[in-house]
Each structure stands twice: as structure tokens, then as C-alpha cells.
ZAMI-685624 format. One line per field, with one value per residue (C-alpha): residue number from 1; residue in one letter; x, y, z. Coordinates in nm, 2 decimals, decimal comma. Layout:
N
zami: c(NUM_...)
nukol: c(A_...)
c1: c(X_...)
c2: c(Y_...)
c3: c(Z_...)
end
This chain:
501
zami: c(1_2_3_4_5_6_7_8_9_10_11_12_13_14_15_16_17_18_19_20_21_22_23_24_25_26_27_28_29_30_31_32_33_34_35_36_37_38_39_40_41_42_43_44_45_46_47_48_49_50_51_52_53_54_55_56_57_58_59_60_61_62_63_64_65_66_67_68_69_70_71_72_73_74_75_76_77_78_79_80_81_82_83_84_85_86_87_88_89_90_91_92_93_94_95_96_97_98_99_100_101_102_103_104_105_106_107_108_109_110_111_112_113_114_115_116_117_118_119_120_121_122_123_124_125_126_127_128_129_130_131_132_133_134_135_136_137_138_139_140_141_142_143_144_145_146_147_148_149_150_151_152_153_154_155_156_157_158_159_160_161_162_163_164_165_166_167_168_169_170_171_172_173_174_175_176_177_178_179_180_181_182_183_184_185_186_187_188_189_190_191_192_193_194_195_196_197_198_199_200_201_202_203_204_205_206_207_208_209_210_211_212_213_214_215_216_217_218_219_220_221_222_223_224_225_226_227_228_229_230_231_232_233_234_235_236_237_238_239_240_241_242_243_244_245_246_247_248_249_250_251_252_253_254_255_256_257_258_259_260_261_262_263_264_265_266_267_268_269_270_271_272_273_274_275_276_277_278_279_280_281_282_283_284_285_286_287_288_289_290_291_292_293_294_295_296_297_298_299_300_301_302_303_304_305_306_307_308_309_310_311_312_313_314_315_316_317_318_319_320_321_322_323_324_325_326_327_328_329_330_331_332_333_334_335_336_337_338_339_340_341_342_343_344_345_346_347_348_349_350_351_352_353_354_355_356_357_358_359_360_361_362_363_364_365_366_367_368_369_370_371_372_373_374_375_376_377_378_379_380_381_382_383_384_385_386_387_388_389_390_391_392_393_394_395_396_397_398_399_400_401_402_403_404_405_406_407_408_409_410_411_412_413_414_415_416_417_418_419_420_421_422_423_424_425_426_427_428_429_430_431_432_433_434_435_436_437_438_439_440_441_442_443_444_445_446_447_448_449_450_451_452_453_454_455_456_457_458_459_460_461_462_463_464_465_466_467_468_469_470_471_472_473_474_475_476_477_478_479_480_481_482_483_484_485_486_487_488_489_490_491_492_493_494_495_496_497_498_499_500_501)
nukol: c(X_X_X_X_X_X_X_X_X_X_X_X_X_X_X_X_X_X_X_X_X_X_X_X_X_X_X_X_X_X_X_X_X_X_X_X_X_X_X_X_X_X_X_X_X_X_X_X_X_X_X_X_X_X_X_X_X_X_X_X_X_X_X_X_X_X_X_X_X_X_X_X_X_X_X_X_X_X_X_X_X_X_X_X_X_X_X_X_X_X_X_X_X_X_X_X_X_X_X_X_X_X_X_X_X_X_X_X_X_X_X_X_X_X_X_X_X_X_X_X_X_X_X_X_X_X_X_X_X_X_X_X_X_X_X_X_X_X_X_X_X_X_X_X_X_X_X_X_X_X_X_X_X_X_X_X_X_X_X_X_X_X_X_X_X_X_X_X_X_X_X_X_X_X_X_X_X_X_X_X_X_X_X_X_X_X_X_X_X_X_X_X_X_X_X_X_X_X_X_X_X_X_X_X_X_X_X_X_X_X_X_X_X_X_X_X_X_X_X_X_X_X_X_X_X_X_X_X_X_X_X_X_X_X_X_X_X_X_X_X_X_X_X_X_X_X_X_X_X_X_X_X_X_X_X_X_X_X_X_X_X_X_X_X_X_X_X_X_X_X_X_X_X_X_X_X_X_X_X_X_X_X_X_X_X_X_X_X_X_X_X_X_X_X_X_X_X_X_X_X_X_X_X_X_X_X_X_X_X_X_X_X_X_X_X_X_X_X_X_X_X_X_X_X_X_X_X_X_X_X_X_X_X_X_X_X_X_X_X_X_X_X_X_X_X_X_X_X_X_X_X_X_X_X_X_X_X_X_X_X_X_X_X_X_X_X_X_X_X_X_X_X_X_X_X_X_X_X_X_X_X_X_X_X_X_X_X_X_X_X_X_X_X_X_X_X_X_X_X_X_X_X_X_X_X_X_X_X_X_X_X_X_X_X_X_X_X_X_X_X_X_X_X_X_X_X_X_X_X_X_X_X_X_X_X_X_X_X_X_X_X_X_X_X_X_X_X_X_X_X_X_X_X_X_X_X_X_X_X_X_X_X_X_X_X_X_X_X_X_X_X_X_X_X_X_X_X_X_X_X_X_X_X_X_X_X_X_X_X_X_X_X_X_X_X_X_X_X_X_X_X)
c1: c(-2,04_-2,32_-2,36_-2,55_-2,81_-2,83_-2,46_-2,41_-2,70_-2,56_-2,22_-2,40_-2,61_-2,29_-2,09_-1,82_-1,51_-1,37_-1,61_-1,52_-1,42_-1,57_-1,91_-2,10_-2,44_-2,70_-2,98_-3,27_-3,47_-3,18_-3,01_-2,67_-2,42_-2,20_-1,93_-2,07_-1,92_-2,10_-2,20_-2,54_-2,86_-2,90_-3,14_-3,45_-3,41_-3,66_-3,45_-3,12_-2,93_-2,57_-2,32_-1,98_-1,82_-1,85_-1,89_-2,19_-2,35_-2,29_-2,43_-2,75_-2,78_-2,65_-2,41_-2,13_-2,21_-2,05_-2,03_-1,84_-1,66_-1,70_-1,45_-1,18_-1,24_-0,96_-0,98_-1,12_-0,86_-0,97_-0,81_-0,47_-0,55_-0,71_-0,48_-0,76_-0,83_-1,07_-0,82_-0,55_-0,78_-0,86_-0,49_-0,42_-0,72_-0,60_-0,26_-0,42_-0,38_-0,73_-0,65_-0,32_-0,40_-0,78_-0,99_-0,82_-0,48_-0,62_-0,77_-0,44_-0,25_-0,48_-0,50_-0,88_-1,12_-1,27_-1,62_-1,53_-1,34_-1,64_-1,87_-1,64_-1,61_-1,98_-2,07_-1,83_-1,85_-2,17_-1,97_-1,74_-1,38_-1,48_-1,72_-1,46_-1,19_-1,45_-1,51_-1,14_-1,11_-1,38_-1,19_-0,86_-1,04_-1,19_-0,84_-0,69_-0,98_-0,96_-0,58_-0,42_-0,45_-0,46_-0,70_-1,01_-0,93_-0,58_-0,74_-0,98_-0,69_-0,46_-0,74_-0,77_-1,08_-1,10_-1,27_-1,36_-1,73_-1,69_-1,51_-1,78_-2,06_-1,90_-1,82_-2,18_-2,32_-2,10_-2,08_-2,40_-2,19_-1,99_-1,61_-1,61_-1,87_-1,64_-1,35_-1,55_-1,68_-1,33_-1,16_-0,90_-0,58_-0,25_-0,03_0,18_0,50_0,48_0,38_0,32_0,30_-0,01_-0,07_-0,35_-0,46_-0,45_-0,71_-0,66_-0,83_-0,69_-0,47_-0,15_0,18_0,37_0,69_0,73_0,66_0,91_1,17_1,16_1,20_1,47_1,69_1,67_1,68_1,91_2,08_1,96_1,64_1,47_1,52_1,34_1,37_1,15_0,87_0,85_0,94_1,05_1,15_1,18_0,93_0,95_0,59_0,44_0,47_0,78_0,97_0,82_0,89_0,67_0,68_0,46_0,40_0,16_-0,02_-0,37_-0,53_-0,42_-0,10_-0,02_0,12_0,30_0,36_0,58_0,49_0,64_0,31_-0,03_-0,15_0,06_-0,15_-0,36_-0,07_0,14_-0,14_-0,19_0,18_0,21_-0,09_0,05_0,39_0,24_-0,02_-0,30_-0,58_-0,51_-0,77_-0,55_-0,83_-0,86_-0,48_-0,42_-0,71_-0,56_-0,21_-0,32_-0,49_-0,14_-0,02_0,34_0,24_-0,04_0,18_0,35_0,02_-0,12_0,19_0,21_-0,14_-0,16_0,18_0,17_0,34_0,57_0,53_0,68_0,64_0,85_0,84_1,18_1,35_1,22_1,33_1,68_1,69_1,59_1,87_2,13_2,01_2,05_2,26_2,39_2,28_2,05_2,35_2,56_2,28_2,23_2,60_2,60_2,28_2,43_2,74_2,53_2,32_2,64_2,80_2,47_2,45_2,79_2,74_2,61_2,23_2,13_2,12_1,88_1,57_1,34_1,44_1,39_1,05_0,92_1,05_0,85_0,79_1,00_1,22_1,59_1,53_1,30_1,56_1,81_1,56_1,48_1,85_1,86_1,98_1,72_1,82_1,63_1,55_1,54_1,35_1,53_1,70_1,48_1,55_1,67_1,93_2,06_2,09_2,33_2,56_2,92_3,05_3,24_2,92_2,78_3,03_2,92_3,03_2,99_2,72_2,50_2,57_2,44_2,13_2,06_2,11_1,90_1,62_1,66_1,64_1,33_1,15_1,26_1,13_0,80_0,86_0,82_0,55_0,66_0,38_0,08_-0,15_0,08_-0,02_0,14_0,18_0,30_0,55_0,70_0,72_0,91_1,14_1,25_1,32_1,59_1,94_2,03_1,68_1,55_1,25_1,36_1,41_1,09_0,90_1,04_0,94_0,59_0,55_0,68_0,66_0,34_0,18_0,10_-0,02_0,04_0,41_0,64_1,02_1,10_1,47_1,53_1,79_1,61_1,28_1,43_1,60_1,26_1,10_1,36_1,30_0,93_0,98_0,87_1,02_1,34_1,37_1,24_1,02_0,88_0,82_0,65_0,41_0,35_0,28_-0,03_-0,23_-0,13_-0,29_-0,39_-0,16_0,18_0,35_0,24_0,38_0,71_0,72_0,66_0,92_1,17_1,08_1,13_1,47)
c2: c(0,00_-0,25_-0,51_-0,83_-0,87_-1,25_-1,30_-1,05_-1,20_-1,55_-1,42_-1,26_-1,57_-1,79_-1,52_-1,55_-1,36_-1,35_-1,07_-0,84_-0,51_-0,59_-0,45_-0,35_-0,48_-0,21_-0,32_-0,07_-0,22_-0,15_0,14_-0,02_-0,15_-0,46_-0,67_-0,97_-1,20_-1,03_-1,31_-1,15_-1,31_-1,28_-1,00_-1,04_-0,97_-0,68_-0,51_-0,53_-0,29_-0,34_-0,06_-0,05_0,15_0,24_0,60_0,52_0,34_0,63_0,86_0,66_0,74_0,41_0,36_0,11_-0,22_-0,25_-0,62_-0,69_-0,35_-0,30_-0,01_-0,25_-0,49_-0,53_-0,30_-0,40_-0,59_-0,41_-0,08_-0,26_-0,42_-0,14_0,10_0,35_0,69_0,55_0,29_0,55_0,79_0,53_0,45_0,82_0,88_0,59_0,75_1,07_1,30_1,46_1,53_1,70_1,87_1,87_1,75_2,01_1,85_1,50_1,61_1,78_1,47_1,27_1,53_1,58_1,85_1,82_1,79_1,51_1,32_1,35_1,22_0,92_0,82_0,86_0,64_0,37_0,39_0,58_0,86_1,15_1,20_1,41_1,14_0,87_1,07_1,14_0,77_0,71_1,00_0,84_0,50_0,68_0,87_0,55_0,38_0,67_0,69_0,33_0,27_0,59_0,82_1,13_1,40_1,41_1,75_1,62_1,32_1,54_1,72_1,41_1,22_1,50_1,68_2,06_2,12_1,94_2,00_1,83_1,54_1,50_1,51_1,26_1,01_1,03_0,99_0,69_0,50_0,62_0,72_1,02_1,00_1,00_0,71_0,51_0,56_0,47_0,15_0,05_0,16_0,44_0,25_0,43_0,33_0,03_0,16_0,52_0,85_0,83_0,45_0,27_-0,11_-0,22_-0,53_-0,52_-0,75_-0,95_-1,22_-1,56_-1,74_-1,55_-1,73_-1,52_-1,73_-1,65_-1,28_-1,24_-1,46_-1,23_-0,92_-1,06_-1,14_-0,78_-0,60_-0,30_-0,24_0,06_0,08_-0,26_-0,60_-0,93_-1,09_-1,34_-1,34_-0,96_-0,72_-0,38_-0,07_0,30_0,51_0,86_1,00_1,33_1,49_1,32_1,00_0,68_0,31_0,02_-0,34_-0,59_-0,94_-1,19_-1,38_-1,50_-1,43_-1,07_-0,87_-0,69_-0,35_-0,14_0,21_0,47_0,81_1,15_1,30_1,14_1,29_1,02_0,73_0,68_0,70_0,47_0,21_0,24_0,19_-0,11_-0,27_-0,21_-0,35_-0,68_-0,69_-0,72_-0,62_-0,90_-1,17_-1,49_-1,72_-1,55_-1,54_-1,90_-2,03_-1,89_-2,01_-2,35_-2,41_-2,45_-2,81_-2,68_-2,44_-2,64_-2,83_-2,51_-2,34_-2,63_-2,65_-2,27_-2,10_-1,73_-1,62_-1,24_-0,98_-0,78_-0,42_-0,10_0,18_0,41_0,41_0,59_0,34_0,05_0,22_0,27_-0,09_-0,20_0,01_-0,11_-0,47_-0,48_-0,79_-0,85_-1,08_-0,98_-1,00_-0,77_-0,52_-0,52_-0,45_-0,16_-0,01_-0,04_0,14_0,42_0,46_0,46_0,73_0,94_0,92_1,08_1,35_1,70_1,75_1,87_2,25_2,25_2,35_2,33_1,97_1,87_2,04_1,88_1,54_1,52_1,86_1,79_2,01_1,98_1,86_1,59_1,49_1,45_1,23_1,02_0,95_0,79_1,10_1,02_0,65_0,34_0,25_0,53_0,59_0,54_0,82_1,08_1,17_1,51_1,36_1,13_1,42_1,59_1,30_1,31_1,06_0,86_0,78_0,55_0,27_0,17_0,22_0,57_0,49_0,33_0,62_0,87_0,65_0,68_1,05_1,09_0,91_1,11_1,44_1,33_1,22_1,53_1,75_1,57_1,44_1,07_0,96_0,64_0,65_0,42_0,68_0,73_0,63_0,29_0,30_0,66_0,59_0,29_0,50_0,78_0,53_0,36_0,70_0,75_0,63_0,30_0,19_-0,10_-0,33_-0,54_-0,24_-0,07_-0,40_-0,45_-0,10_-0,15_-0,47_-0,36_0,02_0,07_-0,26_-0,39_-0,75_-0,85_-0,81_-1,08_-1,06_-1,32_-1,22_-1,24_-1,50_-1,62_-1,64_-1,86_-2,08_-2,12_-2,20_-2,47_-2,62_-2,64_-2,78_-2,46_-2,29_-2,10_-1,90_-1,55_-1,52_-1,87_-1,82_-1,48_-1,65_-1,94_-1,70_-1,56_-1,83_-1,66_-1,33_-1,11_-1,24_-1,28_-1,08_-1,34_-1,61_-1,43_-1,45_-1,83_-1,87_-1,69_-1,92_-2,22_-2,10)
c3: c(-1,02_-1,06_-0,79_-0,87_-0,59_-0,60_-0,59_-0,31_-0,11_-0,14_-0,01_0,29_0,36_0,36_0,56_0,30_0,42_0,06_-0,02_0,27_0,13_-0,22_-0,11_0,20_0,31_0,42_0,64_0,61_0,90_1,15_0,98_0,98_0,72_0,76_0,61_0,40_0,67_0,96_1,21_1,28_1,15_0,77_0,70_0,49_0,12_0,13_0,40_0,22_-0,01_-0,14_-0,16_-0,34_-0,07_0,30_0,20_-0,02_0,28_0,50_0,24_0,25_0,62_0,76_1,05_1,09_1,26_1,60_1,58_1,25_1,22_0,84_0,86_0,95_0,65_0,40_0,10_-0,23_-0,44_-0,76_-0,65_-0,66_-0,99_-1,18_-1,36_-1,46_-1,31_-1,04_-0,93_-0,91_-0,72_-0,46_-0,40_-0,35_-0,12_0,09_0,11_0,25_-0,05_0,00_0,36_0,27_-0,06_-0,08_-0,38_-0,61_-0,53_-0,60_-0,93_-1,03_-0,96_-1,18_-1,46_-1,44_-1,33_-0,99_-1,14_-1,38_-1,10_-0,87_-1,15_-1,22_-0,85_-0,78_-1,08_-0,96_-0,58_-0,50_-0,34_-0,44_-0,33_-0,02_0,10_0,05_0,23_0,51_0,56_0,59_0,84_1,05_1,05_1,14_1,42_1,57_1,56_1,75_2,00_2,09_2,08_2,21_2,51_2,29_2,37_2,15_2,01_1,91_1,75_1,55_1,37_1,35_1,17_0,91_1,03_0,99_1,32_1,64_1,56_1,22_1,40_1,66_1,40_1,17_1,44_1,58_1,23_1,13_1,46_1,63_1,94_2,04_2,05_2,43_2,43_2,19_2,42_2,73_2,57_2,48_2,79_2,80_2,73_2,69_2,39_2,47_2,32_2,45_2,30_1,92_1,92_1,79_1,76_1,54_1,34_0,96_0,80_0,49_0,29_0,38_0,30_0,35_0,31_0,57_0,54_0,16_0,23_0,51_0,34_0,03_0,23_0,46_0,16_0,04_0,38_0,41_0,74_0,92_0,70_0,76_0,92_0,97_1,31_1,51_1,25_1,24_0,96_1,08_0,87_0,88_0,69_0,53_0,56_0,46_0,81_0,94_1,00_1,14_1,21_1,14_1,28_1,10_1,24_1,08_1,35_1,45_1,11_1,10_1,05_1,38_1,30_1,56_1,43_1,59_1,44_1,48_1,37_1,42_1,10_0,93_1,06_0,74_0,50_0,72_0,73_0,35_0,28_0,51_0,36_0,01_0,11_0,23_-0,05_0,21_-0,02_-0,27_-0,35_-0,32_-0,43_-0,77_-0,81_-0,70_-0,91_-1,23_-1,16_-1,04_-1,37_-1,51_-1,43_-1,40_-1,12_-0,96_-0,71_-0,59_-0,54_-0,35_-0,13_-0,07_-0,11_-0,06_-0,18_-0,21_-0,42_-0,20_-0,31_-0,18_0,07_-0,14_-0,52_-0,56_-0,33_-0,54_-0,87_-0,73_-0,62_-0,97_-1,14_-0,90_-0,93_-1,31_-1,40_-1,05_-0,77_-0,49_-0,25_-0,47_-0,51_-0,13_-0,07_-0,31_-0,16_0,19_0,09_-0,07_0,25_0,46_0,24_0,24_0,62_0,65_0,38_0,44_0,40_0,05_0,01_-0,28_-0,09_-0,39_-0,47_-0,11_-0,07_-0,39_-0,30_0,02_0,17_0,48_0,69_0,73_1,09_0,96_0,70_0,99_1,18_0,87_0,82_1,16_1,35_1,62_1,64_1,52_1,17_0,91_0,59_0,26_0,07_-0,11_-0,47_-0,36_-0,13_-0,41_-0,65_-0,40_-0,33_-0,45_-0,71_-0,45_-0,26_-0,54_-0,56_-0,91_-1,27_-1,40_-1,65_-1,38_-1,15_-1,41_-1,46_-1,09_-1,09_-1,40_-1,23_-0,91_-1,10_-1,29_-0,97_-0,78_-1,06_-1,07_-1,42_-1,31_-1,06_-0,89_-0,63_-0,64_-0,79_-1,09_-1,44_-1,49_-1,87_-1,87_-1,59_-1,77_-2,09_-1,91_-1,73_-2,05_-2,21_-1,95_-2,06_-1,88_-1,81_-2,01_-2,02_-1,72_-1,49_-1,59_-1,55_-1,20_-1,10_-1,24_-1,05_-0,71_-0,69_-0,90_-0,79_-1,14_-1,09_-1,45_-1,52_-1,65_-1,65_-1,91_-1,93_-1,56_-1,48_-1,16_-1,35_-1,61_-1,35_-1,18_-1,51_-1,57_-1,23_-1,30_-1,65_-1,83_-2,13_-2,05_-2,38_-2,30_-2,61_-2,56_-2,19_-2,26_-2,50_-2,26_-1,97_-2,14_-1,95_-1,62_-1,70_-1,52_-1,24_-1,41_-1,13_-0,88_-1,12_-1,11_-0,73_-0,75_-1,02_-0,80_-0,51_-0,74_-0,84)
end
């Protein structure tokens, strides 16, 4: 990826926070790399290099700045926007796929050879998949060192390192300090919420309209799975190594995340999914500038800057919500989903071990915990569990029930990939090939589960009501044509139209 030196240097000289995560500033005279907004004195031009990723800066022999903490910067918004192989790879790496399945597993998920994938990532980011995953491991390790009382050997394996020696060498190289020195500098503080609990700050590019985000999620919250109370969103998670709970509270220029994990190896995927749910890597200035250029949307953008696109922590959950929400109100869909969850909680665990393993690789004990058997909020149903439910659990017309089952079978068999690393166009094509899934359902899934920022739902009743409230066309075809001016951020326009309705 080419970085324009003059533009980058101006951003550094003005300490512009909007560019944090877009690129990293390497200072050759000090041997460190920083965020563009680092408060330190602006380095001389001849001492500066710019890198497209922290991994590229580390590969050049630079260490992370202790003052601006570049490893804690928000991620680049382009990895949410881009639907190409590099964008998909970055979303999967953030979710910990390399740590769990290695580079061969990542390449297989993307349908490319390891060599070609390495070549593409190196060309765009200055580092291959191993180096990118290593940079993430270092960040995870630092978080665990500074926020938990875990032993350093436990942290090494929880962060994804293959050995304690590799962990020590990487931390020294990236942070110019040993793990024990980082802990001493921070002070050994036990986790506030007990064993397995971590509280950390999630950065984002301001502004963030927290009220719109929490209001959207509150109206769709499912009892036993999620809740919004006192300005905090809480939900259960189904993670690769076990169940978890997350509490997200926007405050003081960050989103405070309290994570209760059954297995510390799930820290990186938990953080990635929480960031994705709250759309924390978005560039609100770019989104709002495009939408505000339309006089019909300009007043709403000025009144509520930074409205985000609520995404998903579980692609299958969002697809199931979309099917059940076809042609019914949000309240009715929520009631049906609640009944389904209640029926599933009282039904026997699925006996199809192959389906369960493919659908998340968890044990029957973990399934019991994720259903709420250990108390607290639970993760949503897996595709394997839905396949095994009896007819009476669904509480919906037979045709819709079979659509739900058809989707669950396809996801459990690996025929449809609803996770952020999936191919958006291919996933939409496969979804619409299933009986009972049309353009609205596939578009809703693409927008919220796959994170596509440029989806319009012109036939949606609430979208048309919002358009009428703002004086826009309400005929689907006319509205679709009109909405071309909102590209590539039509999904964000949908959220604003829903609020207007």
C-alpha cells in the first residue's frame, strides 16, 4: 500500500487523531514507531518513515512508543470496508484464525495458497500473515500482563505464543522491555472482577453517537443473551475456546470493555468481536461528510454526528434474526426469538457431534455453559443446535421454520460462511439460493453480519417511513436510484433512516 509522505507528515505534524490506525510513524533516530497523534515533538523529515501496519514497523526493527501506545490505536477502517482478499484476511487475523489454525488454515479459509496470500499481504501491509498475527499476539500479551494477575507463562500461551521463549523475545523486541519489566512498571494489579475477568479500553475515532448505538441494540435485545442497562451493553458470547460475557460502556472518549472469559486464549477474538459489534474501527468523518452532502440528511448528521452501524458478534445469529424478522415488527421478531431460545434451553443437547464440532468446535460441557447452565448471559444458539430442535420449538409458520433449518444446515456444513472473513458477494449469492430468503434478508445479513458498509434496503418499511419523514422518495426503485449519492456508505444511511422513522 502506497503512503503519500507529505500527507502523512502533515497528519503527524498536526497530531490528527483521525489517522490513528491508518498508518504508523517510524522514527529512525530513536528506533520507535508511533501513532500519527503522538504528543511527542514532531520528528524531522529525514528521520521519518511511514508504515501501513504495526507489523511492518516491527519488521523494520522499530519498537512501540511507550507514550502513545500505537498498539492500542483503533484499527484501520479500510479492513471493514474492503471486501477483497486482503480485507477478509485482516478480519480473520484479528479474530485469531492464525493463532488457532495457522497460516495454512487462514489460506484455506480464503481459498488461496500460503505463498500467494503472503505475497498479497506483504505488498499491501509490508508484512505477511505470520508477522501480522505476531504483532497482535504482542498486543494481547501486553494487555494480559498489565491487567491481570496471571503468571507470565500462562500469559504466553493465552496470547497465542508457541513457547515462553518466543513470548519473551517478542515482547522485548516490540516493547524494549521484558514481560516482568512491563508488569513492574504498571504495577501488579489483580483483575477487578475476579479470575478470568479483564477490563480494558477500546479506542475509536471520534465522534461516537453512543445513544444511537445503545438505543438500537436495546430495542432488539434478547432476554438471557443481552441487555442494555445504565449506559452499558452486556451480552453472552460463544468463542472458539468457550463461553464468555462482555460488558461495553462508552465513556471518557473510549468504550470500556469488561470481559469475563472461560479461557484467556479467547481475549483477541473477544476484543475483535466487540469492536466489530460497536463499529469502532469506522471513520465517522468520511461517512458523515458523504451523507451530509445530501441536504435531506444534513440536519440529522449535524444533530447526531458519529452514528455507527451496529454489526454482529455472531453471523449465524444475525442471519436467523433477519429471517425471523421478515415482514414483521422488531417487537414481534424479538418475541419469536425469545420463545425459540426458551425452547432450546429446555431441549436436550444435540447428538450430532459432527455438526456441533464444525459449528464451533466446542464440547458438550461448553454447550451447556453457553446455554446459560453456569448462570449469567449466554451465547446465542449455534447452527448445530438449531438443526436439532423439534418443530414445536420454532413458533412460526412451517415455511419459515424450514427456511431457518435450511440456513442452519448450510452453515453447519460449511456451505455458507457468515463470519467477517467470508466472501460477501458469494455469501449473498448462496443465501438467496436458499428457499425463503430474498433480497431484503440477504441485504440485512450483508449489512450487519458481514459488515458491508454499502447496503440499501429500499423495500424495508421503516426505511421508507424514514425517507418520507425526511422528504425523500418512498418508492423503492426511485429511492434506490436516489441513494447512489450516499455510496459507499448506504448502510449508514439506512441506520439514519431507521432513526428518522
